[in-house]
C-alpha positions in Angstrom: -101.4 -21.3 78.4 -101.8 -18.3 80.7 -100.2 -18.3 84.2 -103.8 -17.7 85.4 -104.8 -21.3 84.8 -101.9 -22.7 86.9 -103.4 -21.7 90.2 -106.2 -23.9 91.3 -108.8 -23.0 93.9 -108.4 -25.1 97.0 -112.0 -26.4 96.6 -111.6 -27.4 93.0 -112.7 -24.4 91.0 -109.9 -23.3 88.7 -109.9 -20.1 86.6 -110.0 -20.6 82.8 -107.0 -20.1 80.7 -106.9 -16.5 79.6 -105.1 -15.4 76.5 -102.5 -12.7 76.1 -105.0 -10.5 74.2 -107.4 -10.4 77.2 -104.4 -9.8 79.6 -103.2 -7.0 77.4 -106.7 -5.5 77.2 -106.9 -5.5 81.0 -103.5 -3.8 81.3 -104.6 -1.1 79.0 -107.7 -0.1 81.0 -107.4 3.0 83.1 -106.8 2.0 86.7 -109.9 3.9 87.9 -112.2 1.7 85.8 -113.6 -1.4 87.5 -115.6 -3.8 85.4 -117.3 -6.9 86.5 -120.5 -9.0 86.4 -123.7 -9.5 88.4 -122.8 -12.5 90.6 -120.5 -15.3 89.5 -122.2 -18.7 89.9 -122.9 -19.6 86.3 -121.7 -23.0 85.0 -122.2 -21.7 81.4 -119.1 -19.5 82.0 -116.9 -22.6 81.8 -114.2 -21.8 79.3 -114.7 -18.0 79.7 -114.1 -17.6 83.5 -113.8 -21.1 84.9 -111.9 -24.2 83.8 -113.7 -27.5 83.5 -113.1 -29.9 86.4 -112.4 -33.4 85.1 -114.0 -32.5 81.8 -117.2 -31.2 83.4 -118.4 -27.7 84.4 -118.6 -26.9 88.1 -122.1 -26.9 89.4 -123.9 -23.7 90.3 -123.7 -24.6 94.0 -120.0 -25.2 93.8 -119.4 -21.9 92.0 -121.6 -20.1 94.5 -119.5 -21.4 97.3 -116.0 -21.6 95.9 -116.0 -19.8 92.5 -115.3 -16.2 93.7 -111.5 -16.6 94.0 -111.3 -18.0 90.5 -113.5 -15.2 89.2 -111.3 -12.6 90.8 -108.3 -13.9 89.1 -109.7 -13.1 85.7 -107.7 -10.0 84.6 -110.7 -7.9 83.5 -112.8 -8.5 86.7 -111.9 -6.0 89.4 -115.4 -5.8 90.9 -118.6 -7.9 91.2 -122.1 -7.1 92.1 -122.9 -9.1 95.3 -126.6 -9.8 94.6 -127.3 -12.3 97.3 -127.7 -9.6 99.8 -130.8 -8.3 97.9 -132.8 -11.3 99.2 -131.5 -11.5 102.7 -128.9 -9.7 104.9 -125.5 -11.2 105.5 -123.5 -11.3 108.6 -120.1 -9.6 109.2 -118.5 -13.0 109.1 -120.1 -13.8 105.7 -118.9 -10.6 104.2 -115.5 -11.2 105.5 -115.4 -14.7 104.0 -116.0 -13.1 100.6 -113.4 -10.4 101.2 -110.8 -13.0 102.0 -111.2 -14.6 98.5 -110.2 -11.6 96.4 -107.1 -9.4 95.9 -106.5 -6.2 97.8 -107.5 -4.0 94.8 -110.8 -5.8 94.3 -114.0 -4.0 95.2 -117.6 -5.3 95.9 -120.7 -3.6 94.6 -123.2 -4.7 97.3 -127.0 -4.6 96.9 -129.1 -3.7 99.9 -131.8 -6.0 101.0 -135.1 -5.5 99.2 -136.8 -5.3 102.6 -135.3 -1.8 102.9 -136.3 -0.5 99.4 -139.5 -2.2 98.6 -142.6 -0.4 100.0 -144.6 -3.6 100.2 -144.1 -7.1 101.5 -144.6 -9.5 98.7 -146.3 -12.9 98.6 -144.0 -15.8 98.2 -144.0 -17.2 94.7 -146.2 -14.7 93.0 -144.4 -11.5 94.0 -147.7 -9.7 94.4 -148.1 -7.1 97.1 -149.4 -8.5 100.4 -149.2 -5.5 102.7 -147.3 -2.3 103.4 -143.6 -2.9 104.4 -142.9 -1.4 107.9 -139.1 -1.6 107.1 -139.4 0.6 104.0 -136.8 3.4 104.2 -135.9 2.5 107.8 -132.4 4.0 108.1 -131.7 2.6 111.5 -132.7 -0.9 110.4 -130.7 -0.5 107.2 -127.6 0.6 109.2 -127.8 -2.3 111.6 -128.8 -5.1 109.2 -126.8 -4.1 106.1 -124.4 -1.1 106.2 -122.5 -1.9 109.4 -122.0 -5.7 108.7 -121.0 -4.9 105.1 -118.4 -2.3 106.0 -117.1 -4.3 108.9 -116.7 -7.5 106.9 -115.5 -6.2 103.6 -113.3 -3.4 105.0 -111.3 -1.6 102.3 -112.8 -4.0 99.7 -116.2 -2.4 100.0 -117.3 -0.5 96.9 -120.7 1.2 96.4 -123.6 0.1 98.5 -126.5 0.1 96.1 -130.0 0.7 97.2 -132.1 -0.5 94.3 -135.8 0.6 94.4 -138.3 -1.4 92.4 -141.1 0.3 90.4 -142.7 2.2 93.3 -146.3 2.4 92.0 -148.9 5.1 91.3 -149.5 6.0 94.9 -145.9 7.1 95.6 -145.3 8.5 92.1 -148.3 10.8 92.5 -146.1 13.1 94.5 -142.6 12.8 93.1 -141.1 15.8 95.1 -142.2 14.1 98.4 -140.8 10.8 97.3 -137.5 12.3 96.5 -137.4 14.0 99.8 -138.1 10.8 101.6 -135.3 8.9 99.8 -132.9 11.8 100.4 -133.8 11.9 104.1 -133.3 8.1 104.3 -129.8 8.4 102.8 -128.9 11.3 105.0 -129.7 9.3 108.1 -127.4 6.4 107.2 -123.8 6.1 108.6 -121.3 8.4 107.0 -118.3 7.4 104.9 -119.6 4.4 102.8 -120.3 5.2 99.2 -124.1 5.0 98.6 -125.6 4.7 95.2 -129.3 4.8 94.5 -130.9 2.9 91.6 -134.4 3.4 90.6 -136.7 1.7 88.1 -139.1 4.6 87.5 -138.2 7.1 84.7 -140.1 9.8 86.6 -137.3 9.9 89.2 -134.6 10.5 86.5 -134.3 14.2 87.1 -131.9 17.0 88.1 -134.0 17.5 91.3 -133.3 13.9 92.2 -129.6 14.1 91.5 -129.3 17.3 93.6 -131.2 15.8 96.5 -128.9 12.6 96.5 -125.8 14.8 96.3 -126.9 16.8 99.3 -127.7 13.6 101.2 -124.3 12.1 100.4 -125.1 9.6 97.6 -124.7 9.2 93.9 -127.1 7.9 91.3 -126.6 4.4 90.0 -127.4 4.3 86.3 -129.8 1.4 85.6 -129.4 0.2 82.1 -132.7 -1.6 82.0 -135.7 -2.2 79.7 -137.8 0.1 81.9 -135.4 3.0 81.9 -134.2 5.7 79.5 -131.0 5.4 77.6 -127.6 5.6 79.2 -126.9 9.0 77.6 -130.3 10.4 78.7 -129.8 9.2 82.2 -126.3 10.4 82.4 -127.2 13.9 81.1 -130.3 14.3 83.2 -128.6 13.2 86.4 -125.4 15.1 85.7 -123.2 12.1 86.1 -121.3 13.0 82.9 -120.3 16.4 84.2 -120.2 16.1 88.0 -116.9 16.9 89.5 -117.7 14.9 92.6 -118.3 11.2 93.2 -117.8 8.0 91.3 -119.7 6.6 88.3 -121.8 3.6 89.3 -123.7 1.6 86.6 -125.5 -1.7 86.6 -126.3 -3.0 83.1 -129.3 -5.1 83.9 -131.5 -6.0 81.0 -131.7 -5.7 77.2 -134.3 -3.2 75.9 -137.7 -4.9 75.1 -136.9 -7.9 77.3 -138.3 -9.3 80.5 -136.0 -11.0 82.9 -137.8 -14.3 82.4 -137.7 -14.2 78.6 -134.0 -13.1 78.6 -133.0 -15.8 81.0 -134.8 -18.5 78.9 -133.4 -17.2 75.6 -129.9 -16.4 76.7 -129.1 -19.5 78.8 -126.5 -20.9 79.4 -125.0 -17.4 79.1 -121.8 -18.4 77.2 -122.2 -16.2 74.1 -123.6 -12.9 73.0 -127.2 -13.4 71.8 -128.4 -9.8 71.3 -125.8 -7.0 71.0 -126.7 -3.6 72.5 -124.2 -1.4 70.7 -125.8 1.9 71.8 -125.6 1.0 75.5 -122.1 -0.5 75.1 -120.8 2.5 73.3 -122.3 5.0 75.6 -121.0 3.2 78.7 -117.5 3.0 77.2 -117.5 6.7 76.4 -118.9 7.6 79.9 -116.3 5.4 81.7 -113.4 6.9 79.7 -114.3 10.5 80.3 -115.2 9.9 83.9 -111.8 8.2 84.6 -110.0 10.9 82.7 -111.5 13.4 85.1 -110.0 11.5 88.0 -113.2 9.8 89.2 -113.7 6.2 89.9 -115.9 4.0 87.7 -117.8 0.8 88.7 -119.7 -1.0 85.9 -121.3 -4.4 86.6 -123.1 -6.3 83.9 -125.8 -9.0 84.0 -126.1 -11.9 81.7 -129.5 -10.6 80.6 -127.9 -7.5 79.0 -126.6 -9.2 75.9 -126.4 -12.9 76.7 -123.1 -13.4 78.4 -121.9 -10.9 81.1 -118.2 -11.9 80.7 -118.2 -11.3 77.0 -120.1 -8.0 77.5 -117.3 -6.9 79.9 -114.7 -7.8 77.3 -116.5 -5.8 74.6 -117.0 -2.8 76.9 -113.2 -2.9 77.8 -112.3 -3.0 74.1 -114.5 0.0 73.4 -113.0 1.9 76.3 -109.4 1.3 75.3 -110.1 1.8 71.6 -111.7 5.2 72.2 -114.7 4.2 70.1 
């Protein structure tokens, strides 16, 4: 039994026993590479990330509240995507509470609230557009409600702050240069020093012009491995993240090609095994991570359960591909 299983969380969530092979794999990863998952509150990860409590998995609610410290003791997990912030802002105290549960070398990838990046206000339940969003690309509002509380609460444990834009629609995509200029102006107006990463879901924005505008404004692209988007290699090449000498690599592996979130969620649940391998994405990410770290740049890759079926196992496979040089 690994020593990792000997330390129980004070609220009853214990880390799973991790074998020597996984510990050795983590030790072999370059220090600049941080792998993790998208959130952590999945009872199906019992046996992979969490130990059973009295023979039963912890509930989703218990993991959401108390599972992070156990998650952060898994040797392969040195980051996590804090997705809760996409739905509503958190306070400085709430961010600080999360920071207190992880080691000093752990970093959070934090999603900005959708209220900042969605051009419309959506109807509850249906998600249909109800009206234009007055907070869209409001840099002052973003700084007050998101950036400053995140940095103050997380401190040195803050990693990339990710502004994820949904599909922006025909009206905005009718003038892509203007849209790029608006996003760049928004980033430039944010407080300096935090690492900003911009994720889009429109292939039209994957361009060298977009990458240059972000760099000038003080941000990096966040590669979105998603059914809507081009391949990892195409995005990396077009956006220049595989050759850029400045800035970290930020990747969110979200969704298997040909899948919707709802279909993947239903078919992959309870997220405890690989259902559909995505070897091209896995191999491309491993190669990109390896070369980026070798160039002295930091790497952040977070993986969703909807990528292959089980984010913890996808992390392990990517780690194996990185260390094997395959």
